[in-house]
Structure formats: C-alpha cells, structure tokens
N, C-alpha and C positions, 0 to 999 in steps of 0.2 A: 441787843439792839439784831432785827431781823432782818436777813442778808448777808451778814457778815460771813467771814467764812469762819469753819470749824476750828478752836482752837488757832485763835489767833496770837496767843503767846509767842505759843509755838510759832509759829512760823516767821513774825520776828525775828528771832533766835537767830533762824537761819540768815539771817543779814547783821554780821558782825560790826559794819558803818551805824546800822543802827542804837547801838548801845554807846557810842559816843557825848561823850559830854565837851561843849562848846565853853570858849571865852563869854562870857557879858558882860555889858557896858561897866557894871557895880565891879567887874572884876569879879564875882563872883563865876559857879558854875551851871551854864544851861543847859538841862536836855534837848539834845538835839529833834529837833519838829522837822522831818524833811517834807516837803511842803512843793517839792521842785518836778516832781517824775514826768511829768508830759515832755519835759527838759530832757535830764536821762535819770530810769532808773536806777536806781540800786542792784546792788549784785548779791544773790544769796554764796553759800561757802562753798553749793557744790559747784558751780562754776569757777571759784578762783581755783579750790581745789583740781577740777579738771584742767585745769590750762596747765595750771604749776606743776603737776604730773606729767603735761605734754611734753614739757618743756626740758623736763627732770630725765627726761625716760626714753622720749620717744623722738625730738626731735632732729626732723630730716627735712631736705626740698619734696613734692611730692614727686610722683609718676617716672620722672627721668633715672632718681639713683635706684641701682640691684642691686640693693640691703637687704636685710630684717627693717634697717631704724627706715630706709624710706620705704620699703611696704606696710609699713606700723604708721605712717607720717599720709602714705596715701588711706589709707583703711578707716582712720579716725577721720578724713576728710570727706572723703567716701559718704561715709556715715551720719558724718552730721546733717551732709544734701539728702536721706534719707530722712533724717529726723526732724527738718521742713519742713518737707512734700510731706510728711503725713500731717506736718501739725498746723500746714495750710489744705488740707487737702486735694493736696492737686492729683489728678489721671497720673500724672509722669513723670519718675526726680530726676530725668534729664531738662524738665522743665526751669526746674529749678538755679537759680543762674545766683553765681556769688560774687560779691563786688563789695567796693572800699566802704558804702551807703547807702539809703535810700533816694542822695542824690549825687549822686554816679549814677543810679540805675536808672533815674528818672533824666540824665544828660543822655543815657546810651538811648532809649528810645525817641527821645529828637534831634537829636543826631543824627543816627540812622536812619531818619523817613528821608532826610536831604537828601539821601544817595540813593534808596532801595528803589528795587523796579519799580514792580507794583502798589506798594505803599508811599512814592515818594511822595512827598509834597512839593506841589509848583504854585506859579501866579494861577487866579481864578479858588485856588481852594483854602481851606477855611478853619482856623484851629480852633476850639473851645476852651476856655477855663472856666473858672470863677472867682471871683470875685476875694472870695474867704481863703482862696490858696496859701501856703508855706512859699517860700518868693522862690524854694524848690520847687515850685511844680510852675511857677511865671515864669522868670528868667529864659528857661530851656525852648521855651516854644519861643518867648521873642527872640532869640536869636533866629531857633529855624525859622521863624517870619521870612523878618532881616535877612537871612540868606537866600530865602528863594521866594520870596516875593508874594510870598500867601497872607493871606489877611485875619492876626486875631481879635475874635468875639469871646465876650463874657458871660454866662449869668452873673447878674445882680443879687442880691442878700437883700430880706424883707429889716423891718425896725424888728422884730423878733428874733433875727436872725437866723432864719430859712433859706433859702435857693429861692430865687423866683422865677418858677415856672410858668408864667402865665405866659413867656413867652418862647415856652418849651419848641414847637415845628420850625418857631421861625429862625430860631440860632442855630438850630440843629436841619439840615437840608440837605437836600442835593449835594453841595457844593463842599463839606464837612467832609474833611477826610478824617481827623482826628478828635476826639472830646477825653480829655485831662481833669479830673478832680481828686479832692479827697475828698475820703472816705468819712472824718472825722476830724472837725478842724482843729488845728491846735487852738485855736487863741479867743472860738467861737466855744467850741467844745459840740460844733450842731454834730447833728446823726443824717448824716446826708443818703436820698435814694438812689440808694447804689442803681439797683436794680432794674427803676422804672427811668434812669437815663440810658442807661445800657441798651434796653431795648428800645429806646426810642432811637441811641446811635445805628444801632444793628440793623436796624429797618427801611437805612441813607447810605446801609456799607460802610460806614464808620469805625474808626476801630476805639477802643478804648480802653485809657490807660489811668488806673487808681492809685492815687499816693495814700497809702496804708499804714502809713508811719504812728499814727495817735487808733487804728484799732486794731492791728495785730496786737496791741500789749492787753485791750481791756473786750474785745469782741468775740466770740468764738467764728472761725471761719472756715467753713467748707468748699470749696470751690469746683469738688466732684460732683457734689448736692445740687450744686445752683441750679437753674434751670440754661439749657443751653445759652438763650436769649437775654439773659440776665445778667451770663457770667466778663467781671471785666477780660478786655483779651490781652494786658498789662498791667499787673504789681506790682509795689514797689513798696518795699516798709524795711527799716531800719536794727541793728541786734540790740543798740544800745539800749531804748527806750522797752524791750524783752525782758529784762533782767539780763542782759547776755553785754559782750565788752563791745566797746567801743570797734571802729576799723573796721568790720562785716556792715553790711547790707544785702537783699537781699532780691530780684529780680525773676519775680515771675511772669512766665509767657506761654499760651497758648503755641504748642511746638509748630503748628503750619506758620503763628506768624514770626516764629524768632527763625522758622527756617528762611524768611523774607525777606530778613536783617538782613546787612552787612554786617560783617565786624564790625566794632567799636573801637578795640586797640587793637594794634600789632604788632607782635613778638612770638617769643616763645608758647611751648605748647599748643596756642589755639592754628595751629598748620595742620595742614595733612601731609603737604611736600611743598618746595622750593626748591628753584632752581635763582639764577641770575635772572632770569627774562622773566619770570612770574609765580605767581603761591597760590598753591590752594587751599583749602583751610578745611579743619573739623567740623566735624558735626556739635548740634548743641550738646552738653552745653558749652565745651571746653573753646566753642568759635569766639566765645567773650569771656573769654579767660585770662588772658595775654600777660605770662610772666609767672614768675614767682606770686602765688595767691597767697591773701590774709590767712593762712594754717590754723594755728594758733587760736584766732579768733573766730574762726567756721568751728573750732572744733569745742570751746567756751561755746559759740550759738545753740551746738545740740544741747548741751549738757543746760541751754538756760530753755528751749523750748523744752526738752525734758522732766524738767522743773515746772513748766506753765501746765503742761497735758497730765502730770500727777497730780496739779492741784485742781486743775477740768477747769477748761475754761468759761463752760457756763457758771460757775462754782467765782470765779475773779468776775466777771463780770457783773451777778448778782452784789458781789462785795461790793464793787464799785458804782454802783447806784445806787447802794444805800447808803456810804461816808457820803455819796453827789449830795442826796435829798438832807442828810444833816448837814451839809457842806450850807447849801442853797440855803436853808431853814437860821441859820446861823451867824451866815453872811445879811438876810434880811432883817438882822435884829441891827446890826449899827446903821446907827444915820445918815440919811446922805449917798450911802455906799449906793451907786449902779452897778450892777451885774450889766456885764456883755454880750447877749447873747441865748437861747433860748432856759424857761425859767423850770419847763417841765422836764423834770429828768428819765423818761421816755424817753425826751428829742437829743440827749446827748450826752459826750461823754465826762474824765473826771475834769476837765482842763475848766476853770474857770475865771476868767480876766473883770477887773471890775476897778470903779473907778472910786475916790474920795476926792468931790470937789476940793480946790482950798489946797493937798496935796502933792506934791510932783510925786509920778511911782516911783522913783529909787528912794528917797525920804522914807516911805512906807515902808519898802524890803530895806532900809536901810536901820530903822526901827526895830522892825521884826526880827532881825539878822541880832541885835545884842540882846534879845530873849532868846533866839536859840532856832528860831521859825526862817525857815529857810523858803523861797519864795522867790518868782520873774518878776522882773523889773524890767521893762523898755514896749520895741511892739514887735518881739517873737518873731522878728524876719515873714510877720504878714501889712507891712504899712497902709497894702488899700484896702485890708477891713477895719483897722485902722481907724483910717481914710474916714469909711463910710461910716463913722457912726461919730466921727465929730470929735477926735481925739488924736493928738498925739501919742500915746501910750500909756497901756496900763499894767496894772500888778494883777498877779497870775497865780493863781493858787491851783494843787497839780497832787491831787492821793493817788495810789495805788494800793495792790494788796495789802497790804501791810499799815493803811493808816490806820490809825482808829478812833473815833469817838472824841477823843479823849485830844484828841491833837489838833482835830477840829475848834474845839473848845480853846487852846490854846491860845488861835488863833482868832479868834472874836474877840479874846479879851485884851489881847496884842491890839486888834485894830480898832479897839475899845481905846486903848493907850495912846497909842497913835495920837488918835482925836484929840485927846488933853492933851498931848506934849506938844502938838502943834497950837492947840486953845481953840479949839472949833466949836469946844458946846459954850 
C-alpha cells in the first residue's frame, strides 16, 4: 500500500509488546491488534533500554549532586531537552519546559494567567476555546474564568466535524486575552487550522495556546519555520503518545511569554535566592521545574523523539494517512456504522470515533477484546464533543506508525462479528 513506512515488519519488531498473544473468548490465543494509540502509544525497545540503562548506571538527582553520577544524570536530562527542542523546531532550547504531562502544562498556562502582570486575565476579558477540546483544555480555562471573572467563549463544530469559523471575528475580539485550542482532535480526528486562528488572535493581542497531544505523534512540527504571526505562543504535548513513557509532558513557549508568566509551583531548583522575607526566581526553563523532575522519564522521552526523528515525521505522517484512509474505507463497509468527524483523510488524524446503533460502545470494545483487538470506548474525555453529535459515548480506533492493513482488516471483521453477535443483521 502506497504511503506505508518502508520495512514496516522491521519497525514492528522494535515494539516488543506487539508480539503478545492474548487470551480469546474461546480460550485460545489471539494475537494483539493494538488500535488504541491515541490513548497511549506503545514503546520501542530503545526507549525501554535507555530508561533501564539510566536507572542501572546513571541514577542520581540532577543539578544538586557534585559527583559523577549527578553530572551524568544532569547531562542526560538536559540532553533530552535539546532533543525535544530539535523535535519541535524550537528556536531556543530553554523554551522547553518538562512537566508530568500535557494536562499539567495546560494548567500551568491557565493558572499563571490568573496572576501574571500584563498577561493577567480579569473581569471583562474573554477566553476562547472550542467545543472539540479534551477536558484538559476545557476545565483549566473554566477554573481561570471562575477565579478571575473573565468570560469563557468557544467555537462550535459543524456537522462534518470542523470548527465553525463563521463568527471568528466576533469570537476573537479586542476583549480576547487567550485562545486555546487543540491541533488534532482526540475524538473527531479533525486537524484544525492553527495558523489561521493564531493570526487572527495575534491581530487583537491575544495569546495562543495549542494542545498538540495528538499532533506531535503524527504531524511534522517546525516552530521556527512557522510565520511569526501563525506560531502559537504556548504549545503542550505529552510523552506517552510519542512512543515515550508516561509521567513526562512538555510545555514549549515563546521566551518573551514565559518570562512574563510567574512561577507555577514553588520549591527547590526554581529559585535564584531565598530569604525568610522573599524569594527571587531562576530564569526559564528552571523557573517552571520546581522540585525533583521526572528525570528518567525525560531521558526516555529523548530516546523516543530520537526514534521518531530517525524514521522521519514526514514518513510517519504519510503512514498514518495511508492507514487512516484504509480504515475509513473499511469502516464504511460495516452496515449502520456512523463515523464522527471528517471523512476526508487529508483533514484528519488517525483517531476515528464511531457508533453502531443498537450496541453500546463498551459492548463493542468487549467483543473486540475477546478477539485480541484493543480499542477505546467511552467519552474519551471529550463530553462536549459527544454531546454536539447527540451521543453519550463512542468507540474509537486509533492507528499509529506500527499499524498494518491486516490489523484494520481484523477490526472490520471484528465489527461484523459484533453486529452478528448482537443480532443486528
């Protein structure tokens, strides 16, 4: 199939979990078909080995230990920052902040804007999000508005699963302080026009925050190459979706913005000096990295983005588009199945949510699991998007760089079996 990664069989061997055989409903073995990568990606052996090596040979706290292990751990941690900066095309490696996940990164952005001088959000100001956001990019902004008296507004979603930009000039206006939106929807799969929205927001002096948790795994990102007016001001993603470990996330921000934001957490390492009367703070990135950071997780993330960079994000993106197109065609053959989100592969990512009338998504997932097929069922932390399409929950399949056409065939066959099992024919 055109567009698939070359040597896909070799790539799959990099991921040991993909060779697992699971227990089937009949007691026999079922080879794992992993179609839940939008939830968390699987990890290549190089990431696993890198983290084990660090723990076995270099484990120490960073920055504070004046011995060889401490120096090695510090170098490994900061080397990971360099690798992430290169992965994002970040103009300045100190603009990369390590946190525990994208949720913490988005909460940092929202919380500090309740306190920040010229970036402070208050009564009369407006914050704009969208109806397709993950809860991690809704709740922090709701909390900010509740605490400051600002007004929360949002873009709606069209029947086809795109942002409704018909009222963009009304939504983003002289009162707008922040526009925060997802680059690629985890539920609808929609790829949003980040540059177009950022340009409008910057025209009125608003900050632009982008949740790139689903974009970073599958889209080439080059912040430095983006036109200045199209570039977000803050961007968050999480390590465990880019073949890295859990417990590590990234907030990238323009230096000028990060310098304006106050510290999020207080403690060790984020200080310049402390007296009983007052404290002064370290420059970025350390200002936002209080306490012992996720050291081995950062090292694992560095290995993960190295792995993706060797494959080439352009190649990863082409593979994802080819598999997604194949999946859309296959799902279209299942009677009654309704896809939520765009049907044009050029306008979407690899997460495909769908419903089968008459069968609860949890039942769909359970039957598929009995055949070794792992999918997601529920509201995917996107309740407003589900409400917009009149469903409480959905089933979601999500592919990644290791997904094969045969696995999509297994999914389609599993869904046909599910229909038969629940006597929908």
